[in-house]
C-alpha positions as CSV (number, residue, x, y, z in Angstrom):
1,M,36.3,-47.1,-64.9
2,F,37.5,-43.6,-65.8
3,E,41.1,-43.0,-64.8
4,K,40.9,-39.3,-63.6
5,L,44.2,-39.0,-61.9
6,K,46.9,-41.6,-62.6
7,G,49.9,-42.6,-60.4
8,K,52.5,-45.3,-60.8
9,F,50.5,-47.9,-58.9
10,V,47.1,-46.4,-58.4
11,Y,44.6,-44.1,-60.0
12,L,41.6,-42.1,-58.8
13,S,38.3,-42.6,-60.5
14,P,34.9,-40.9,-59.7
15,L,33.0,-43.0,-57.2
16,N,30.8,-45.6,-58.7
17,I,27.6,-46.1,-56.7
18,D,27.6,-49.7,-57.8
19,D,30.5,-50.3,-55.5
20,Y,28.3,-49.8,-52.4
21,K,28.6,-53.4,-51.3
22,E,32.4,-53.2,-51.2
23,Y,32.4,-49.9,-49.2
24,S,29.8,-51.4,-46.8
25,D,32.0,-54.4,-46.2
26,W,34.9,-52.1,-45.4
27,V,33.1,-49.8,-43.0
28,N,31.6,-52.8,-41.2
29,D,34.9,-54.5,-40.8
30,L,36.2,-53.7,-37.3
31,D,39.8,-53.9,-38.4
32,I,39.2,-51.2,-41.0
33,A,36.5,-49.2,-39.1
34,K,38.9,-48.3,-36.3
35,Y,41.0,-46.3,-38.7
36,I,38.1,-44.4,-40.3
37,N,36.3,-43.5,-37.1
38,Q,33.3,-45.5,-38.1
39,D,31.3,-46.6,-35.1
40,I,28.1,-47.6,-36.6
41,H,27.3,-50.5,-38.9
42,L,25.5,-49.9,-42.2
43,T,23.4,-52.2,-44.3
44,Y,24.0,-52.4,-48.0
45,A,20.9,-50.2,-48.6
46,Q,22.1,-47.6,-46.0
47,E,25.6,-47.5,-47.6
48,K,24.2,-47.1,-51.1
49,E,22.0,-44.2,-49.9
50,A,25.0,-42.6,-48.1
51,L,27.1,-42.8,-51.2
52,E,24.4,-41.4,-53.4
53,S,24.0,-38.5,-51.0
54,L,27.8,-37.9,-50.9
55,T,28.1,-37.9,-54.6
56,R,25.3,-35.3,-55.0
57,K,27.1,-32.9,-52.6
58,S,30.8,-33.5,-53.4
59,K,33.2,-34.9,-55.9
60,I,34.2,-38.3,-54.4
61,F,36.8,-40.6,-55.9
62,G,37.7,-44.2,-55.5
63,I,41.2,-45.5,-55.3
64,H,42.0,-48.3,-57.8
65,N,45.0,-50.6,-58.1
66,R,46.3,-49.9,-61.7
67,E,47.6,-53.5,-62.3
68,A,44.6,-55.3,-61.0
69,K,42.1,-52.6,-62.0
70,K,40.5,-53.2,-58.6
71,L,38.9,-50.8,-56.1
72,I,41.1,-50.6,-53.0
73,G,39.7,-47.5,-51.2
């Protein structure tokens, strides 16, 4: 993971397409989806395709916990 922008507790890193399963799990979790206005459920393949499309069009970053070096958003 490349730490593009570092804070005390988190850092931003360019989105890694390989994290598509984690993103898919989040958007399909009703407790999370209600906060991100996600009203459809995506398969892993659909989420991967969506992330690939987003990264072609924009600079997208993941949020990582610095201590755990874990993707959190």
